[in-house]
LUMBA-529195 format. One line per field, with one value per residue (C-alpha): residue in three letters; x, y, z. Coordinates in nm, 4 decimals, padded with zeros to 6 digits. Example, Ala and Ser with C-alpha at 12.3 -4.5 7.8 and 13.67 -1.06 7.14 Angstrom:
2
resn	c(ALA; SER) $
x	c(01.2300; 01.3670) $
y	c(-00.4500; -00.1060) $
z	c(00.7800; 00.7140) $
***
This chain:
65
resn	c(UNK; UNK; UNK; UNK; UNK; UNK; UNK; UNK; UNK; UNK; UNK; UNK; UNK; UNK; UNK; UNK; UNK; UNK; UNK; UNK; UNK; UNK; UNK; UNK; UNK; UNK; UNK; UNK; UNK; UNK; UNK; UNK; UNK; UNK; UNK; UNK; UNK; UNK; UNK; UNK; UNK; UNK; UNK; UNK; UNK; UNK; UNK; UNK; UNK; UNK; UNK; UNK; UNK; UNK; UNK; UNK; UNK; UNK; UNK; UNK; UNK; UNK; UNK; UNK; UNK) $
x	c(17.5596; 17.5972; 17.4208; 17.3692; 17.3873; 17.0002; 16.9668; 17.1490; 16.9285; 16.6203; 16.7431; 16.7985; 16.4341; 16.2840; 16.5126; 16.4124; 16.0644; 16.0549; 16.3273; 16.3142; 16.6830; 16.9244; 17.2094; 17.5238; 17.5356; 17.8317; 17.6210; 17.3156; 17.5319; 17.6602; 17.3343; 17.1720; 17.4505; 17.4162; 17.0069; 17.0626; 17.3232; 17.0758; 16.8047; 17.0181; 17.1503; 16.7978; 16.7021; 17.0150; 17.0330; 17.2837; 17.5148; 17.5820; 17.6032; 17.9732; 18.0450; 17.8265; 17.9901; 18.3390; 18.2190; 18.0916; 18.3889; 18.5836; 18.3313; 18.5066; 18.1890; 18.2144; 18.2454; 18.1619; 17.8637) $
y	c(-00.9934; -00.8154; -00.9739; -00.7307; -00.7856; -00.7042; -00.9813; -01.2420; -01.1291; -01.1940; -01.5304; -01.6580; -01.5598; -01.7235; -02.0541; -02.0608; -02.0423; -02.3023; -02.5501; -02.4560; -02.4472; -02.1624; -02.1051; -01.8950; -01.5683; -01.7259; -02.0395; -01.7932; -01.5606; -01.8817; -02.0268; -01.7057; -01.6556; -02.0178; -01.9509; -01.6146; -01.7730; -02.0789; -01.8340; -01.6221; -01.9182; -02.0253; -01.6959; -01.6564; -01.7451; -02.0426; -01.8363; -01.6107; -01.8699; -01.9309; -01.5478; -01.5508; -01.8377; -01.7041; -01.3768; -01.5423; -01.7462; -01.4136; -01.2987; -01.2854; -01.4728; -01.7373; -02.1078; -02.4054; -02.6063) $
z	c(16.6095; 16.9207; 17.2391; 17.5179; 17.8889; 17.8652; 17.6015; 17.8158; 18.1169; 17.8849; 17.7537; 18.1115; 18.2164; 17.9217; 17.9764; 18.3501; 18.2643; 17.9817; 18.1596; 18.5278; 18.5156; 18.6011; 18.3645; 18.3830; 18.1718; 17.9794; 17.8800; 17.8121; 17.6001; 17.4127; 17.3651; 17.2499; 16.9983; 16.8715; 16.8422; 16.6580; 16.4202; 16.3462; 16.2638; 16.0296; 15.8646; 15.8011; 15.6582; 15.4517; 15.1005; 15.0340; 14.8435; 15.1613; 15.4108; 15.3620; 15.3913; 15.7008; 15.8722; 15.8149; 15.9692; 16.2598; 16.3218; 16.3619; 16.6207; 16.9776; 17.1381; 16.8484; 16.9900; 16.7448; 16.8252) $
***
């Protein structure tokens, strides 16, 4: 999953509106990545979850929760 700079900007705007708190670009990117991963995991059949998790670990932005 590629998260663009525009995605980060949009995520920060939404976060600010919802929580009235400014976050760094790095934190926004990590949170957006985690949110997308969670969404994909719930939308992915169980037999594909392990494969997806292994691919995500190889992603440069990957940080465990």
